[in-house]
C-alpha positions in Angstrom: 0.0 -0.1 -0.1 1.4 3.3 -1.0 0.5 7.0 0.5 0.1 9.6 -2.3 1.1 13.1 -1.7 0.8 16.0 -4.0 3.7 18.1 -4.9 4.1 20.9 -7.1 6.2 21.2 -10.1 9.2 22.1 -8.1 10.7 22.5 -4.7 10.7 25.8 -3.5 13.2 27.0 -1.0 11.5 28.6 2.2 10.9 32.4 1.7 12.9 35.3 3.7 9.7 36.2 5.0 9.8 32.4 6.6 13.5 32.3 7.2 14.8 30.8 10.8 11.6 28.9 11.0 11.3 25.0 10.1 8.5 22.8 10.0 8.4 22.3 14.1 7.9 24.6 16.4 7.6 23.8 20.4 5.3 26.8 21.6 2.1 28.2 20.6 3.0 31.6 20.0 0.3 34.4 19.7 1.6 38.1 18.7 -0.2 40.8 19.2 -0.3 43.7 17.1 1.9 47.0 19.0 -1.0 49.5 20.4 -0.3 52.8 19.9 -3.5 54.4 21.5 -7.0 53.5 22.5 -8.3 53.9 19.1 -5.8 51.2 17.7 -7.0 48.4 20.3 -10.3 47.6 18.3 -8.3 47.1 14.9 -5.6 45.0 17.2 -8.3 42.5 18.9 -9.9 42.3 15.3 -6.6 41.0 13.5 -5.9 38.7 16.6 -9.3 37.3 16.1 -9.1 36.8 12.4 -5.6 35.1 12.9 -6.9 32.7 15.5 -9.6 31.7 13.3 -7.5 31.3 10.2 -5.2 29.0 12.5 -8.2 26.8 13.8 -9.2 26.3 10.1 -5.7 25.4 9.1 -5.3 23.0 12.3 -8.0 21.2 11.1 -6.8 20.8 7.7 -3.8 19.5 8.7 -5.2 16.9 11.2 -7.3 15.6 8.3 -4.0 15.1 6.0 -2.5 13.4 9.1 -4.9 11.1 9.4 -5.4 10.2 5.7 -1.0 9.3 5.7 -0.3 5.4 6.1 2.7 4.0 7.0 2.9 0.0 6.5 5.4 -2.1 8.0 6.7 -3.9 4.9 7.3 -7.2 6.6 4.2 -7.9 8.8 2.0 -5.4 7.0 1.0 -3.6 10.3 -0.3 -0.1 9.8 1.2 2.6 12.3 -1.3 4.2 14.3 -1.5 8.2 14.4 -1.6 9.5 18.0 -4.8 11.8 17.6 -3.5 14.6 20.0 -0.8 16.5 18.3 2.5 17.2 20.5 2.1 20.6 20.0 0.2 23.6 17.4 1.9 26.3 16.4 1.3 29.9 15.0 4.1 32.6 14.3 3.6 35.9 12.9 0.4 35.3 11.9 1.8 33.6 8.7 3.2 30.4 10.0 1.0 28.0 11.5 1.5 24.0 11.8 1.1 20.8 14.1 3.5 18.3 15.1 2.1 14.4 15.1 3.8 11.1 15.9 2.6 7.8 14.8 3.1 4.2 16.8 3.1 0.6 16.3 0.5 -2.1 17.8 2.8 -1.8 20.7 2.8 2.0 21.2 6.3 2.2 20.0 7.2 5.2 18.2 7.3 4.9 14.4 7.6 8.1 12.5 7.1 11.7 13.4 6.1 14.7 11.5 4.9 18.0 10.8 2.3 19.3 8.3 1.7 23.1 7.9 2.0 26.1 6.0 4.3 29.2 5.2 4.3 32.0 2.8 6.0 30.8 -0.4 6.0 33.9 -3.0 3.3 35.2 -1.2 1.1 32.2 -1.7 0.2 30.1 1.8 1.7 26.8 0.9 1.5 23.7 2.8 4.5 21.5 3.8 5.3 18.1 5.2 8.2 16.7 7.0 8.6 13.3 8.0 10.8 11.4 9.9 11.1 7.5 10.4 12.0 6.4 13.6 11.5 2.9 14.0 14.3 0.8 12.3 12.0 -1.5 10.2 11.4 -0.8 6.5 8.1 0.5 5.6 6.1 0.0 2.2 6.8 3.0 -0.3 5.3 6.2 0.3 4.9 7.9 -3.0 4.8 11.7 -3.6 3.3 12.3 -6.6 3.9 15.5 -8.3 6.6 16.9 -11.1 8.7 14.7 -11.0 7.0 12.2 -8.9 8.9 11.2 -5.5 8.9 7.7 -3.7 9.9 7.7 -0.2 11.3 4.3 1.2 13.8 5.2 3.6 17.0 2.9 4.6 16.7 1.7 8.2 20.6 1.4 8.7 21.0 5.2 10.6 18.3 4.5 12.8 20.4 3.0 15.6 20.5 3.9 19.2 23.9 4.9 20.6 25.2 3.8 23.9 26.3 6.4 26.5 30.1 6.1 27.6 28.7 6.5 31.4 25.4 6.8 32.5 23.0 5.8 35.8 21.4 2.5 35.9 17.5 3.1 34.9 15.8 4.1 38.2 12.4 2.6 39.2 10.8 5.7 40.2 8.6 7.1 37.4 9.8 10.5 38.7 13.3 9.8 38.9 13.8 8.2 35.7 12.5 11.5 34.0 15.1 13.4 36.1 17.6 11.0 34.6 16.4 11.7 31.2 16.7 15.3 31.4 20.0 15.5 33.3 21.3 13.3 30.2 20.1 15.5 27.6 21.7 18.5 29.4 25.3 16.7 28.4 24.7 17.3 24.6 24.9 20.5 22.6 24.1 21.2 19.1 25.4 23.3 16.4 23.1 24.5 12.8 24.9 25.8 9.7 22.9 28.5 8.0 24.1 31.0 5.4 27.4 30.2 6.4 27.3 31.0 10.0 27.2 28.3 12.9 24.4 28.7 15.1 24.5 27.3 19.0 21.0 25.4 19.3 19.2 25.8 22.7 17.9 22.8 24.8 14.4 22.9 25.9 14.1 22.4 29.6 10.5 20.1 28.8 10.3 17.1 26.8 8.3 17.5 23.5 7.0 13.4 24.3 7.2 11.3 27.0 6.4 7.9 26.6 2.8 6.7 27.6 2.6 4.5 30.4 6.1 3.9 31.1 8.0 1.8 33.2 11.5 0.9 34.3 11.6 -1.7 31.4 9.9 0.9 28.7 10.4 4.3 29.0 11.6 7.2 27.0 11.2 11.1 26.0 12.1 13.3 23.1 13.9 16.4 23.5 14.3 19.3 21.4 17.1 21.7 20.5 15.8 24.9 19.1 17.2 28.0 17.3 17.8 31.3 19.1 15.1 33.2 16.7 12.2 30.7 17.3 11.1 27.6 19.4 11.5 25.4 16.0 13.3 22.1 17.0 16.1 21.6 14.5 17.4 18.6 16.0 15.6 16.1 18.5 16.8 14.0 21.0 15.3 10.5 21.7 16.5 9.1 25.0 15.4 5.9 25.9 15.7 2.8 28.2 17.2 -0.8 27.0 18.5 -4.1 28.1 22.0 -4.2 27.4 23.3 -8.1 28.4 20.5 -8.1 31.2 21.1 -4.7 32.5 18.6 -1.8 32.0 20.7 1.3 30.9 20.0 4.6 28.9 20.7 5.1 25.1 20.2 7.9 23.0 19.1 8.8 19.2 19.8 11.6 17.0 17.1 13.1 14.7 17.4 15.7 12.3 14.1 18.4 11.7 15.6 20.6 9.1 17.1 20.5 6.0 20.1 22.7 7.3 23.7 21.3 8.4 23.5 19.8 11.8 26.3 18.5 14.9 25.6 17.1 17.9 28.5 17.1 21.1 28.3 15.0 24.1 30.3 16.2 26.7 32.2 18.5 24.3 33.2 15.9 22.1 31.5 15.6 18.4 29.2 12.6 18.2 27.1 12.9 15.2 26.9 15.1 12.1 24.6 15.7 9.2 25.4 17.6 5.9 22.6 19.8 4.3 19.8 17.8 3.0 20.4 18.1 -0.8 18.5 15.1 -1.3 15.1 16.9 -1.1 14.5 17.3 -4.7 15.4 13.4 -5.6 13.1 11.3 -6.9 14.0 8.2 -5.0 14.1 9.3 -1.5 15.7 6.8 0.8 17.0 8.9 3.9 15.0 8.6 6.9 14.3 12.4 7.2 12.3 14.1 4.3 10.5 17.5 3.6 8.7 19.0 0.9 6.0 21.5 -0.1 2.7 20.2 -1.0 0.0 22.5 -2.2 -1.3 26.0 -1.6 -3.8 26.2 1.1 -7.0 28.5 1.4 
């Protein structure tokens, strides 16, 4: 089974109006217009109300499109399930909107992460889709239909967890495990290269997602690194408990959420790096991460 996503005839880079914003944004931001005097207040309120109404319409559209996506495990035919409530919804400057979703398997293990949103391209609000495979098992091809046709069947070799050189044993307490994961996440730092400039990313203190029904044997969280000029995650760090030779220990997995060049350091030593995502225009998409524009939105 395949999923069809309509693309325009060319992949258009994100406009200067949306510079500094990728598909993911952690917080819902409502920006009020400056009020210079009492007479300006009604107009500002009307503008805010109009923006909120438009955001709600778009969020409904994004949710419908997310629900229509299908990710099928190739070997078993299992369809990954969409978590109905998005991890977050965002609205920035009244022009960029989006919602972040995750899909999981029948055992509630994370399988796919993605965002559906819109941003202005050459003055036209345009929908974008950004997806990352999380579960290291092949999926049936996702066909992205347009001109030219695109086919996403990501390799899974990159989707491996990495071991910490030194980490505490997994705590029995739910609260202590969260503290452990936060402390481990703080050991990392991240950088992003944009327009020839290296940007230090900052770690958000609260995880984007904590595994539901967590236990000592099965717990984990997603932590976001964001750019200083926004709260849009450029890199997500997944920390998860695992059984290593009969002992439960913590492992981690870096997840890119931008087409820009990224690097991740652990206690000052670089342990992961990805170049700019130049494959975004390729017909045959084999990377775990893809991004692209889909259609104009009302």
